[in-house]
N, C-alpha and C positions, 0 to 999 in steps of 0.2 A: 345450102343446108338447113337455111331456116325455113325455106318452103316445103322442104321435105319432112321436117320437125312438124311444121304446123298440120301437114295432111294427117301424119300418124296419130298427134294428139287430138284432132278433130274427128277423126275416125273412131278412136278407142272412146271418146267421150260421148259421142253421139250414140253409138251402140249402147253403151252404158246407160244412157238416158231413155233408150226406147222403150221400156216396161213402164217408166214413170210418166211417160208423155203419151203412153198408149199408140206408140208407133209401131204397130204389129208387123208391117212388112218387114222392119229392121230385126224384129225378134224372130221372123222366120228365116231372114237371110243368116243370123247367126246361129240358129239349129241346124240350118243346112249345110253352111260352110265350116261350122265349129261343132259337130256333132259329139255328144258326149251320152254314155249309155244310162248313167244314173244322175240326175242333178239334184244332190242333195242339199243345195243351197237356193231353193226356190223361194222367191220373194212374196210377200202379201200385197195386195192391192192398196194403194195410197190414195186416198181421197181427200185427206188434210194433212197438215203438216206434222200432227201427232202421230201419224200413220207411219213416218219414217223410223220411229223408234225400234219396230220390231220388222223392218224391211231393210236388206242390204243388196246392193247393186254389184254383180261381179263382170257385167259385160260380157265379153268373148271369152274370158277365163272362168265364168261361171262362179269360181271360188271367190269372194270378197276381198278376201285378205291377200290374196295373189294380185288383184285388180289393185288394191292399194298399195303394195310395195312397188308394183311395176310403174305406177303413178310416180312416185317417188324417185326411184330410178331415172325415168324419163324426165322428170323436172330438174334433176342434177345435169343431165346431158344438155338440156335446153338451156340451162343458166350458162353452160359454156359457151354458147352460141348467141346470147344476146346481151353479154356483158357491156357493149358499147351502146347499147339503146338508151333512151331516156326512161327516166323513173317510172313514167306512166305507162311506157309501152311494156316494161317489165313487169308491172303490176297486172296488166291486161293478160300478158302471157301466163301469170301464176294463179289467174282467177279460175280457169277449168280446173285446173289441177286441185284448188281448194275445195271445189264443188265435187269432184270426181272421188277424192278421198274421204269427204265427208259421207257421201252415199256408199262408199264400201263398207263403212263402219268399221275400218281396222284402226285400233287405237295405237298400235306400234308406228304405224305409217303416218298417222297425223302428228304424233309426237316428233318422230325423225322430220317431217316436213316442216313444221313449225320451228324447230331448232335450226334447220339449215337456212330456212328463209330469214330468221332472224339474223344470222351471221352474213348473209349475203347483202341484206339491205341494211345493215347497222351503221355504216358509213354515212347514210342519210339521217341520222339520228343525231341531231345538235341540241341545244338548248330549247331553243324555240320550238322544234317538234316534239321533243320531250315533254315540254311544258303543255303543248296543246292536248297531246294524247291524254295527259294526266287529267286535265280538266275535263276532257271528253269522257272519260271513264267515270270519273266523280260524279258528271252530271247526268250519265246513264245509271250509275247505280244509285243515286237519289230519288230518280222519277220514274225508272223503268228496270228496275232490280227485277222484281217479278217477271216480268215478261222477258226478260233477258235469261233468267233462270229457266223459264219454260221452253224457250228456244234452244239453250244447250243441251236440255234434257231429251230433245226430240232427235237428238245425233247420239248414236252409240260410240262414234269416235271420240265424243269428250265425255262419256262416261268412264272415266278412269278410276274412280274411287272403288268400284267393285272389281276391278281387274284381279287383284289379290285380296283374299281375305274371306270372302263368300265361297260357301261349300262347292257349289257348282261353277264358280266363274272359270273362265278358261285359264287364266294365269295360275290359279290355286291348283287346278287338276293338272297341269304340265309339271308345277314345282313339286306335287306330291309324287307323280310317278319318277321324276328325277331324283327325288330323295330316297324313295324306297329302292330304287336301283342302285345309288351309290351306297346306302346302307348294306344293301346285299353283297356288292361286289368288294368292299371293304371290310368282310367278316374275318379275315386273317388267313384265310387258306391260300396255299401257294398258288393253285390256279386262278383265283380270283384276283390275287395280287399282280400275277403277270398278265392277266387282262386288263386291269387298271393302267398298267405301265404302258402295255404295247397295243392295247385294242383288240377287238374280235374280227374286225374286217368287214362285219356285216352289221345291218341294221336289225335288232330283235325287239327293242321296246320304242313304241312311237312316243318320243319325246316332243316332237314338233317344234324344236328350236335348235339352234346350232350346237350350243355348249354340250347338251346331252349327247346328240349325235358323234361329235367331235371326239368326246371321251369314249364313247362305246366304240365307234369303229377303229380310231387311231390311237386311244389311250393318252394317258398323260404327257408322253414323250412328244405325240402327234400335235395335241393342243399348245404345248408349249412353241413346238417348231413353228407353227402357223401363227402364233400370237408374235414370236421374234420376226418372222418375215413381214408382218403388218407394221410392225414397229419400226422395221428397217425402211420401208418404202415410206412411211410417213416422215421420218426425219428428212427424207429426200424431196417432199413435197413442199413447195413454197408455202411460206407461212400464211400468207393471204388466202391460200386455197385448202389449209387442213382440216376447216369447218366441214369438209365434204366428207370425212370418216365418220360423221354423225349416222350416215346410212346404215352403219352398223347396230344402231339401236334396233332395227328391225330385227335382228337375230335373237333378242329376248323372247319375241313371241312368235318366231317365224324362222324361216331358214334362207341365208344367203350364201353361205360357203358351201354348205352340204349340197344344196340344190345346184344341180349341174349347171343349167341354164342361167340361172342368177348368179352363180360363181362366176361364169365366164363375163357376164355383163357387167357385175361388180367390179372386177379387176381390170376390165377395159376401160371405166370410168375412172378409176384412181390412177391409169397410166395417163389418160386424157389430162389429168389435174398434176400432172409431174412437170408439165411444161408451163412458161410463163403464160399470162393472160393472151388469148387469142385478140387479134386485132380485125376489126371490119366483119366480126362474126364469121369468121374462116379457119 
């Protein structure tokens, strides 16, 4: 299984890197075997590190947000099959995922990835390692603060400060659309009250995140049912595996439950972690 996962990770990662590394034959391969009518996520040519600020790479998905959340879900699957490997081996496995998600520019994906990684690797954090990390960070901040700041600014994934607040930021736009819809649906009329409770069964407004879509399609009753279902399987999941539910952070800015393909994959992953830790990566 590890060999198969390695092939899948390498395949997605290399095709995503193709435009950045000017591997035009791979870009042609992607366009031929994964055709799209209108690529609205065109990337800019990158000649230096600062150019990554305005460039996002979506690989075979074209959409960089889909690329980011796909890699988070794939990372969670990989963790299930490398649990018995050495720390160094697991870190090497994690490296392409870090780079891929950074290049995708997906902020919800990087937050989910970092939190999941922390809980997976936290057992290796003892007093000595924490002290070493603290000294390293302090040294870096003292002597390389400006360089580190510029490095982080070159990646959209770390640009969390303007996710909400700025007028045209993606988070603000999604939130405003949701608030406007919620204000309209709660205006007191009987029809809208019934729609809020039971849902309309169709997507009318493009919220681009799960909460809005679930409320619109399935209503408050549907949202409550889904929430209670997730809570029930969360309680059945071994405590050491429960950190995996942080994948739902992606739902803040994208869709896991409403998206048909991702919902199937998400609940397959959750079912994987209902079992005790795998032995020998099998």
